[in-house]
C-alpha positions as CSV (number, residue, x, y, z in Angstrom):
1,M,0.2,36.4,8.0
2,I,1.6,38.0,4.8
3,R,0.5,35.0,2.7
4,S,-3.1,35.2,4.1
5,T,-3.2,39.0,3.4
6,L,-2.1,38.5,-0.2
7,R,-4.7,35.8,-0.6
8,S,-7.3,38.3,0.6
9,A,-5.8,40.9,-1.8
10,L,-6.4,38.6,-4.8
11,R,-10.0,38.2,-3.6
12,W,-10.7,41.9,-3.1
13,L,-8.7,43.4,-5.9
14,P,-11.3,42.9,-8.6
15,R,-13.6,45.2,-6.8
16,G,-10.9,47.8,-6.6
17,L,-10.4,47.5,-10.3
18,A,-14.0,48.3,-11.3
19,A,-12.9,51.8,-12.4
20,A,-10.3,50.3,-14.7
21,L,-13.0,48.1,-16.3
22,L,-14.9,51.2,-17.2
23,L,-12.3,51.8,-19.9
24,V,-13.4,48.6,-21.8
25,P,-16.3,50.3,-23.6
26,L,-14.2,53.3,-24.4
27,W,-11.5,51.1,-25.9
28,A,-14.0,49.1,-28.0
29,S,-15.7,52.3,-29.3
30,A,-12.4,53.9,-30.1
31,Q,-11.3,50.9,-32.1
32,V,-14.7,50.2,-33.6
33,L,-14.4,46.5,-32.8
34,P,-17.7,44.5,-32.7
35,A,-17.8,41.9,-30.0
36,F,-19.5,39.5,-32.4
37,T,-19.4,39.2,-36.2
38,S,-22.2,37.6,-38.1
39,T,-22.0,35.7,-41.4
40,P,-24.8,34.2,-43.6
41,A,-25.2,30.5,-43.2
42,A,-26.7,27.8,-45.5
43,G,-30.5,27.6,-45.4
44,G,-30.9,31.3,-44.6
45,G,-29.4,31.1,-41.1
46,T,-26.8,33.2,-39.5
47,E,-23.5,32.2,-37.8
48,Y,-22.0,34.3,-35.0
49,S,-18.3,34.3,-34.1
50,L,-16.3,36.2,-31.5
51,S,-13.7,38.6,-32.8
52,V,-10.3,37.3,-32.0
53,Q,-8.9,40.7,-31.1
54,T,-11.8,41.3,-28.7
55,L,-11.3,37.8,-27.2
56,L,-7.6,38.6,-26.7
57,F,-8.4,41.9,-25.0
58,M,-10.9,40.4,-22.7
59,T,-8.4,37.7,-21.8
60,A,-5.9,40.4,-21.0
61,L,-8.3,41.8,-18.4
62,V,-7.5,38.8,-16.3
63,F,-4.0,40.2,-15.7
64,L,-5.3,43.5,-14.3
65,P,-5.0,42.2,-10.6
66,A,-1.4,41.0,-11.4
67,M,-0.6,44.4,-12.9
68,L,-1.9,46.2,-9.8
69,L,0.2,43.9,-7.6
70,M,3.4,43.8,-9.6
71,M,3.6,47.2,-11.3
72,T,2.5,49.7,-8.7
73,A,3.2,50.7,-5.1
74,F,0.7,48.1,-3.7
75,T,3.3,45.4,-3.0
76,R,5.5,47.5,-0.7
77,I,2.5,49.0,1.1
78,V,0.6,45.8,1.8
79,I,3.7,44.0,3.1
80,V,4.7,46.8,5.4
81,L,1.2,47.1,6.9
82,S,1.1,43.3,7.3
83,L,4.4,43.3,9.1
84,L,3.2,46.1,11.3
85,K,0.2,44.1,12.2
86,Q,2.4,41.1,13.1
87,A,4.8,43.3,15.1
88,L,2.0,44.5,17.2
89,G,1.0,41.0,18.0
90,T,-2.6,41.3,16.8
91,T,-4.2,38.5,14.8
92,T,-7.6,39.9,13.7
93,V,-7.2,43.7,14.3
94,P,-7.2,45.5,12.0
95,P,-9.0,43.0,9.7
96,S,-7.3,41.9,6.5
97,Q,-10.1,43.7,4.5
98,V,-9.0,47.0,6.2
99,I,-5.4,46.4,5.4
100,I,-6.2,45.6,1.8
101,G,-8.5,48.6,1.5
102,L,-6.0,51.0,3.0
103,S,-3.3,49.6,0.8
104,L,-5.4,50.2,-2.3
105,F,-6.2,53.8,-1.4
106,L,-2.6,54.5,-0.5
107,T,-1.5,53.0,-3.8
108,F,-3.9,55.3,-5.7
109,F,-2.5,58.2,-3.7
110,V,1.1,57.3,-4.6
111,M,0.3,56.5,-8.2
112,S,-1.9,59.6,-8.8
113,P,0.8,61.6,-10.5
114,V,1.6,58.7,-12.8
115,L,-2.1,58.1,-13.6
116,N,-2.6,61.8,-14.4
117,Q,0.3,61.6,-16.9
118,V,-1.2,58.5,-18.4
119,N,-4.5,60.3,-18.7
120,D,-2.9,63.3,-20.4
121,V,-0.7,61.5,-22.9
122,A,-2.7,58.4,-23.7
123,I,-6.4,58.3,-22.6
124,K,-7.5,61.8,-23.6
125,P,-5.8,61.7,-27.0
126,L,-7.4,58.3,-27.6
127,M,-10.8,59.5,-26.6
128,D,-10.4,62.4,-29.0
129,N,-9.3,60.0,-31.8
130,Q,-6.0,61.7,-32.1
131,I,-3.9,58.6,-31.7
132,T,-4.4,54.8,-32.2
133,M,-4.7,52.2,-29.5
134,Q,-1.1,51.0,-30.1
135,Q,0.2,54.6,-29.8
136,A,-1.8,55.1,-26.6
137,L,-0.3,51.9,-25.1
138,Q,3.2,53.1,-25.9
139,A,2.6,56.6,-24.6
140,G,0.8,55.4,-21.5
141,S,3.6,53.0,-20.6
142,A,6.2,55.7,-20.5
143,P,5.1,57.3,-17.1
144,L,4.7,53.8,-15.6
145,R,8.1,52.8,-16.8
146,S,9.6,56.0,-15.3
147,F,8.0,55.3,-12.0
148,M,9.2,51.7,-11.9
149,L,12.7,52.6,-12.9
150,G,12.8,55.2,-10.1
151,Q,12.0,52.5,-7.5
152,T,14.3,49.7,-9.0
153,R,17.7,49.2,-7.6
154,Q,20.5,49.0,-10.2
155,E,21.8,45.8,-8.9
156,D,18.4,44.1,-9.2
157,L,18.1,45.3,-12.7
158,A,21.6,44.1,-13.5
159,L,20.8,40.7,-12.0
160,F,17.9,40.1,-14.4
161,V,19.8,41.4,-17.4
162,K,22.6,38.9,-16.6
163,L,20.1,36.0,-16.0
164,S,18.3,36.7,-19.3
165,G,21.5,37.0,-21.3
166,H,20.3,40.3,-22.6
167,Q,22.9,42.6,-24.1
168,A,24.1,45.5,-22.0
169,L,21.6,48.4,-21.8
170,D,22.8,51.8,-23.1
171,K,20.4,53.6,-20.8
172,P,17.7,52.6,-18.2
173,A,14.9,53.8,-20.5
174,D,15.8,51.0,-23.0
175,T,14.9,48.3,-20.4
176,P,12.2,46.0,-21.7
177,M,9.2,45.3,-19.5
178,T,10.1,41.6,-19.3
179,L,13.2,42.6,-17.3
180,L,11.9,45.7,-15.6
181,I,8.9,44.1,-13.9
182,P,10.7,41.3,-12.0
183,A,13.5,43.7,-11.1
184,F,11.0,46.2,-9.8
185,V,9.1,43.5,-7.8
186,T,12.4,42.3,-6.3
187,S,13.4,45.8,-5.2
188,E,9.9,46.4,-3.7
189,L,10.2,43.2,-1.7
190,K,13.6,44.1,-0.4
191,T,12.5,47.6,0.5
192,A,9.4,46.4,2.2
193,F,11.3,43.9,4.4
194,Q,13.9,46.6,5.3
195,I,11.1,48.9,6.5
196,G,9.4,46.0,8.3
197,F,12.7,45.2,10.1
198,V,12.9,48.8,11.4
199,I,9.3,48.6,12.5
200,F,9.9,45.3,14.4
201,I,12.8,46.6,16.5
202,P,11.0,48.7,19.2
203,F,8.3,46.1,19.6
204,L,10.9,43.4,19.9
205,I,12.7,45.4,22.6
206,I,9.4,45.7,24.6
207,D,8.9,41.9,24.3
208,M,12.4,41.2,25.6
209,V,12.2,43.6,28.5
210,V,8.8,42.3,29.6
211,A,10.0,38.7,29.4
212,A,13.2,39.5,31.4
213,V,11.1,41.3,34.1
214,L,8.6,38.5,34.4
215,M,11.4,35.9,34.7
216,S,13.2,38.0,37.4
217,M,9.9,38.2,39.4
218,G,9.5,34.4,39.1
219,M,6.2,34.8,37.1
220,M,7.2,32.1,34.5
221,M,3.6,30.9,34.1
222,L,2.4,34.3,32.9
223,S,2.8,34.7,29.1
224,P,4.9,37.7,28.2
225,V,2.6,38.5,25.3
226,T,-0.3,39.1,27.8
227,V,1.7,42.0,29.4
228,S,3.6,43.3,26.4
229,F,0.7,43.7,24.0
230,P,-1.0,46.5,26.0
231,L,2.4,48.2,26.4
232,K,3.1,48.0,22.6
233,L,-0.4,49.2,21.9
234,M,0.0,52.2,24.3
235,L,3.4,53.1,22.8
236,F,2.1,52.9,19.3
237,V,-0.8,55.2,20.1
238,L,1.2,57.7,22.1
239,V,3.9,58.2,19.5
240,G,1.3,58.5,16.7
241,G,2.3,55.3,15.1
242,W,-0.1,55.3,12.1
243,E,1.1,58.8,11.1
244,L,4.7,57.8,11.4
245,V,4.4,54.6,9.5
246,I,2.2,55.8,6.7
247,G,4.1,59.1,6.4
248,S,7.5,57.3,6.2
249,L,6.0,54.8,3.8
250,M,4.7,57.4,1.4
251,Q,8.0,59.3,1.6
252,S,9.9,56.2,0.7
253,F,8.6,56.4,-2.9
254,V,11.0,58.4,-5.1
255,H,9.3,60.3,-7.9
């Protein structure tokens, strides 16, 4: 279930990244980088070549979906919602597109303070030609680094420091991105499965009770899922399940 949802995410994420792609013309104009360069050729012709720096930047755009998956709150949210769907016992409701769309908007909600800081310290100064692109990247990565450090467990970070053979870090802010990103993803996976386990417990109890009642009544040919699914759905609606799950999920992110 989770694997199919993640495959759907990779298919739908490019549409969600359309806003990010709008920064490409801004970056190009700020750096005054022509997409193509022309040089005179023999016989009065002209040869065109693609700028290497522009080519490298366009290639980096391929990693935008991976950045959204691995460096934001998206991983935890989509896994928890997928586990909730599986705990309810539904197969097609809500559709994977709805899960992905809701996860994207909840991700933007959680990341909005970070995005506002990036806009203030990096994008606006770059638009006003106050800083260079390299300075903007360094300034813009600081709020994102702070967010990731706030969600990363110390033991996970220590694990990757040990595995890489990196020297001991004086302070968390000195953590390189090559160590911080895998540690952050590992922490997010661990947190998501912990939340999913808590979500599974009440639905598992309902399944066990229904199975025991049906067996005591001698109705072994009747599938417990047929009876337990309406009960789980009713319980989820009566207690305001969506509000509880989404509210708890949003509060689990420490800023």
